[in-house]
OpenMM code with the backbone's topology and positions (N, CA, C; nanometers):
from openmm import Vec3, app, unit

residues = "MET GLY LYS ASP ILE ARG ILE LYS PHE ALA LYS ARG VAL LYS ALA LEU ARG LEU LYS ARG LYS TRP THR GLN GLU GLU LEU ALA GLU TYR ALA ASP LEU ALA TYR ARG HIS VAL GLN ARG LEU GLU SER THR LYS ASN PRO PRO PRO ALA LYS ILE ASP THR ILE GLU LYS PHE ALA GLN ALA PHE LYS ILE SER PRO ALA LYS LEU LEU ASP PHE LYS".split()
positions = [
    Vec3(0.7870, -0.4887, -0.5340),
    Vec3(0.7296, -0.5947, -0.4517),
    Vec3(0.8415, -0.6830, -0.3990),
    Vec3(0.8406, -0.7082, -0.2690),
    Vec3(0.9354, -0.8022, -0.2117),
    Vec3(0.8958, -0.9441, -0.2483),
    Vec3(0.9896, -1.0355, -0.2333),
    Vec3(0.9631, -1.1743, -0.2741),
    Vec3(0.8450, -1.2345, -0.1979),
    Vec3(0.8339, -1.2074, -0.0674),
    Vec3(0.7231, -1.2630, 0.0111),
    Vec3(0.5877, -1.2184, -0.0422),
    Vec3(0.5756, -1.0903, -0.0724),
    Vec3(0.4481, -1.0400, -0.1222),
    Vec3(0.4213, -1.0913, -0.2641),
    Vec3(0.5257, -1.1106, -0.3421),
    Vec3(0.5071, -1.1660, -0.4776),
    Vec3(0.4545, -1.3087, -0.4697),
    Vec3(0.5019, -1.3852, -0.3725),
    Vec3(0.4544, -1.5230, -0.3558),
    Vec3(0.3093, -1.5220, -0.3081),
    Vec3(0.2756, -1.4315, -0.2158),
    Vec3(0.1364, -1.4199, -0.1708),
    Vec3(0.0461, -1.3827, -0.2877),
    Vec3(0.0938, -1.2908, -0.3725),
    Vec3(0.0160, -1.2496, -0.4896),
    Vec3(-0.0023, -1.3680, -0.5845),
    Vec3(0.1026, -1.4441, -0.6077),
    Vec3(0.0948, -1.5615, -0.6955),
    Vec3(-0.0084, -1.6604, -0.6441),
    Vec3(-0.0060, -1.6865, -0.5153),
    Vec3(-0.1017, -1.7810, -0.4558),
    Vec3(-0.2443, -1.7275, -0.4632),
    Vec3(-0.2609, -1.5972, -0.4432),
    Vec3(-0.3941, -1.5346, -0.4483),
    Vec3(-0.4520, -1.5436, -0.5893),
    Vec3(-0.3721, -1.5105, -0.6886),
    Vec3(-0.4189, -1.5166, -0.8271),
    Vec3(-0.4562, -1.6607, -0.8632),
    Vec3(-0.3717, -1.7542, -0.8273),
    Vec3(-0.3989, -1.8948, -0.8589),
    Vec3(-0.5256, -1.9424, -0.7893),
    Vec3(-0.5438, -1.9068, -0.6626),
    Vec3(-0.6634, -1.9481, -0.5884),
    Vec3(-0.7897, -1.8922, -0.6519),
    Vec3(-0.7858, -1.7647, -0.6903),
    Vec3(-0.9029, -1.7041, -0.7548),
    Vec3(-0.9313, -1.7689, -0.8903),
    Vec3(-0.8252, -1.8003, -0.9627),
    Vec3(-0.8413, -1.8651, -1.0937),
    Vec3(-0.9028, -2.0040, -1.0773),
    Vec3(-0.8506, -2.0811, -0.9832),
    Vec3(-0.9008, -2.2167, -0.9624),
    Vec3(-1.0441, -2.2158, -0.9091),
    Vec3(-1.0781, -2.1166, -0.8277),
    Vec3(-1.2154, -2.1030, -0.7762),
    Vec3(-1.3142, -2.0884, -0.8918),
    Vec3(-1.2701, -2.0222, -0.9973),
    Vec3(-1.3556, -2.0022, -1.1148),
    Vec3(-1.3410, -2.1149, -1.2175),
    Vec3(-1.2515, -2.2087, -1.1872),
    Vec3(-1.2251, -2.3234, -1.2746),
    Vec3(-1.1746, -2.2796, -1.4120),
    Vec3(-1.0885, -2.1760, -1.4107),
    Vec3(-1.0273, -2.1260, -1.5327),
    Vec3(-0.8888, -2.1863, -1.5473),
    Vec3(-0.8478, -2.2033, -1.6713),
    Vec3(-0.7092, -2.2396, -1.6984),
    Vec3(-0.6268, -2.1110, -1.6991),
    Vec3(-0.4958, -2.1260, -1.6980),
    Vec3(-0.4101, -2.0073, -1.7098),
    Vec3(-0.4334, -1.9383, -1.8433),
    Vec3(-0.4583, -2.0168, -1.9461),
    Vec3(-0.4846, -1.9596, -2.0784),
    Vec3(-0.6117, -1.8754, -2.0763),
    Vec3(-0.7155, -1.9245, -2.0089),
    Vec3(-0.8411, -1.8487, -2.0015),
    Vec3(-0.8203, -1.7196, -1.9237),
    Vec3(-0.7510, -1.7269, -1.8106),
    Vec3(-0.7246, -1.6062, -1.7334),
    Vec3(-0.6457, -1.5057, -1.8171),
    Vec3(-0.5475, -1.5526, -1.8884),
    Vec3(-0.4680, -1.4635, -1.9740),
    Vec3(-0.5578, -1.3932, -2.0757),
    Vec3(-0.6505, -1.4676, -2.1333),
    Vec3(-0.7418, -1.4086, -2.2320),
    Vec3(-0.8335, -1.3058, -2.1659),
    Vec3(-0.8936, -1.3413, -2.0517),
    Vec3(-0.9850, -1.2498, -1.9825),
    Vec3(-0.9139, -1.1240, -1.9337),
    Vec3(-0.7877, -1.1375, -1.8950),
    Vec3(-0.7113, -1.0238, -1.8427),
    Vec3(-0.6327, -0.9506, -1.9513),
    Vec3(-0.6395, -1.0006, -2.0728),
    Vec3(-0.5666, -0.9407, -2.1851),
    Vec3(-0.4159, -0.9363, -2.1565),
    Vec3(-0.3656, -1.0537, -2.1121),
    Vec3(-0.2238, -1.0697, -2.0839),
    Vec3(-0.1713, -1.1912, -2.1599),
    Vec3(-0.0424, -1.1981, -2.1779),
    Vec3(0.0183, -1.3146, -2.2416),
    Vec3(0.0116, -1.4332, -2.1456),
    Vec3(-0.0160, -1.5505, -2.2001),
    Vec3(-0.0252, -1.6722, -2.1199),
    Vec3(0.1023, -1.6941, -2.0386),
    Vec3(0.2184, -1.6784, -2.1001),
    Vec3(0.3459, -1.7000, -2.0304),
    Vec3(0.3628, -1.6024, -1.9126),
    Vec3(0.3099, -1.4812, -1.9287),
    Vec3(0.3183, -1.3832, -1.8199),
    Vec3(0.2340, -1.4294, -1.7008),
    Vec3(0.1142, -1.4773, -1.7277),
    Vec3(0.0281, -1.5305, -1.6215),
    Vec3(0.0978, -1.6488, -1.5547),
    Vec3(0.1556, -1.7343, -1.6356),
    Vec3(0.2251, -1.8520, -1.5839),
    Vec3(0.3388, -1.8106, -1.4897),
    Vec3(0.4165, -1.7119, -1.5297),
    Vec3(0.5283, -1.6654, -1.4458),
    Vec3(0.4779, -1.5991, -1.3174),
    Vec3(0.3697, -1.5198, -1.3300),
    Vec3(0.3169, -1.4507, -1.2123),
    Vec3(0.2580, -1.5471, -1.1103),
    Vec3(0.2110, -1.6626, -1.1541),
    Vec3(0.1566, -1.7631, -1.0626),
    Vec3(0.2646, -1.8526, -1.0030),
    Vec3(0.3850, -1.8421, -1.0530),
    Vec3(0.4946, -1.9247, -1.0031),
    Vec3(0.5276, -1.8866, -0.8592),
    Vec3(0.5468, -1.9860, -0.7742),
    Vec3(0.5837, -1.9563, -0.6357),
    Vec3(0.7336, -1.9724, -0.6124),
    Vec3(0.8068, -2.0096, -0.7165),
    Vec3(0.9526, -2.0224, -0.7022),
    Vec3(1.0190, -1.8858, -0.7035),
    Vec3(0.9964, -1.8095, -0.8070),
    Vec3(1.0550, -1.6762, -0.8170),
    Vec3(0.9685, -1.5889, -0.9081),
    Vec3(0.8481, -1.5532, -0.8600),
    Vec3(0.7594, -1.4738, -0.9459),
    Vec3(0.8149, -1.3330, -0.9680),
    Vec3(0.7914, -1.2784, -1.0862),
    Vec3(0.8354, -1.1406, -1.1119),
    Vec3(0.7419, -1.0430, -1.0406),
    Vec3(0.7847, -0.9200, -1.0225),
    Vec3(0.6946, -0.8208, -0.9643),
    Vec3(0.5791, -0.7930, -1.0600),
    Vec3(0.4609, -0.7730, -1.0042),
    Vec3(0.3435, -0.7398, -1.0855),
    Vec3(0.3313, -0.5883, -1.0933),
    Vec3(0.3136, -0.5375, -1.2123),
    Vec3(0.2963, -0.3940, -1.2311),
    Vec3(0.1527, -0.3556, -1.1970),
    Vec3(0.1321, -0.2297, -1.1680),
    Vec3(-0.0006, -0.1782, -1.1335),
    Vec3(-0.1015, -0.2127, -1.2436),
    Vec3(-0.0631, -0.1952, -1.3697),
    Vec3(-0.1536, -0.2246, -1.4805),
    Vec3(-0.1941, -0.3716, -1.4808),
    Vec3(-0.1012, -0.4593, -1.4487),
    Vec3(-0.1290, -0.6023, -1.4460),
    Vec3(-0.2245, -0.6351, -1.3322),
    Vec3(-0.2038, -0.5740, -1.2176),
    Vec3(-0.2930, -0.5954, -1.1040),
    Vec3(-0.4346, -0.5514, -1.1408),
    Vec3(-0.4461, -0.4382, -1.2073),
    Vec3(-0.5776, -0.3892, -1.2484),
    Vec3(-0.6425, -0.4835, -1.3496),
    Vec3(-0.5648, -0.5370, -1.4429),
    Vec3(-0.6200, -0.6298, -1.5418),
    Vec3(-0.6702, -0.7581, -1.4756),
    Vec3(-0.5940, -0.8087, -1.3782),
    Vec3(-0.6403, -0.9262, -1.3041),
    Vec3(-0.7689, -0.8940, -1.2288),
    Vec3(-0.7719, -0.7811, -1.1606),
    Vec3(-0.8907, -0.7424, -1.0835),
    Vec3(-1.0132, -0.7326, -1.1741),
    Vec3(-0.9966, -0.6724, -1.2915),
    Vec3(-1.1088, -0.6619, -1.3854),
    Vec3(-1.1534, -0.7994, -1.4330),
    Vec3(-1.0592, -0.8869, -1.4609),
    Vec3(-1.0937, -1.0222, -1.5067),
    Vec3(-1.1724, -1.0970, -1.3988),
    Vec3(-1.1322, -1.0799, -1.2730),
    Vec3(-1.2003, -1.1476, -1.1619),
    Vec3(-1.3241, -1.0705, -1.1145),
    Vec3(-1.3453, -0.9509, -1.1698),
    Vec3(-1.4564, -0.8644, -1.1318),
    Vec3(-1.4541, -0.8306, -0.9819),
    Vec3(-1.3353, -0.7935, -0.9363),
    Vec3(-1.3156, -0.7479, -0.7993),
    Vec3(-1.2283, -0.6230, -0.8037),
    Vec3(-1.2205, -0.5539, -0.6925),
    Vec3(-1.1359, -0.4346, -0.6884),
    Vec3(-0.9890, -0.4760, -0.6731),
    Vec3(-0.8978, -0.3897, -0.7160),
    Vec3(-0.7558, -0.4193, -0.6942),
    Vec3(-0.7251, -0.4400, -0.5453),
    Vec3(-0.7909, -0.3646, -0.4579),
    Vec3(-0.7684, -0.3798, -0.3140),
    Vec3(-0.8095, -0.5199, -0.2678),
    Vec3(-0.9206, -0.5684, -0.3179),
    Vec3(-0.9655, -0.7040, -0.2810),
    Vec3(-0.8687, -0.8099, -0.3354),
    Vec3(-0.8162, -0.7870, -0.4549),
    Vec3(-0.7189, -0.8784, -0.5130),
    Vec3(-0.5936, -0.8849, -0.4254),
    Vec3(-0.5563, -0.7743, -0.3661),
    Vec3(-0.4356, -0.7687, -0.2842),
    Vec3(-0.4623, -0.7965, -0.1358),
    Vec3(-0.5834, -0.8404, -0.1042),
    Vec3(-0.6179, -0.8765, 0.0336),
    Vec3(-0.5728, -1.0206, 0.0571),
    Vec3(-0.4602, -1.0373, 0.1223),
    Vec3(-0.3989, -1.1694, 0.1380),
    Vec3(-0.4404, -1.2402, 0.2681),
    Vec3(-0.5445, -1.1939, 0.3329),
    Vec3(-0.5885, -1.2551, 0.4597),
    Vec3(-0.6499, -1.3908, 0.4381),
] * unit.nanometer
topology = app.Topology()
chain = topology.addChain("A")
for resn in residues:
    res = topology.addResidue(resn, chain)
    for name in ("N", "CA", "C"):
        topology.addAtom(name, app.Element.getBySymbol(name[0]), res)
């Protein structure tokens, strides 16, 4: 993932989380991820690349498809 797409992904995940009024800790629990990992992935300064498995876990937590999660429109 290039830096631009990583930032778009970070903003998308954060927006979906806030829409559901979840904390980062709650999202981490629902997605079966470490809280610090969620925190880093939501960072817009220098987010790490998200692996396919992580994208799928987020999509399952939000109850949307991975394609919808990656729809940055």
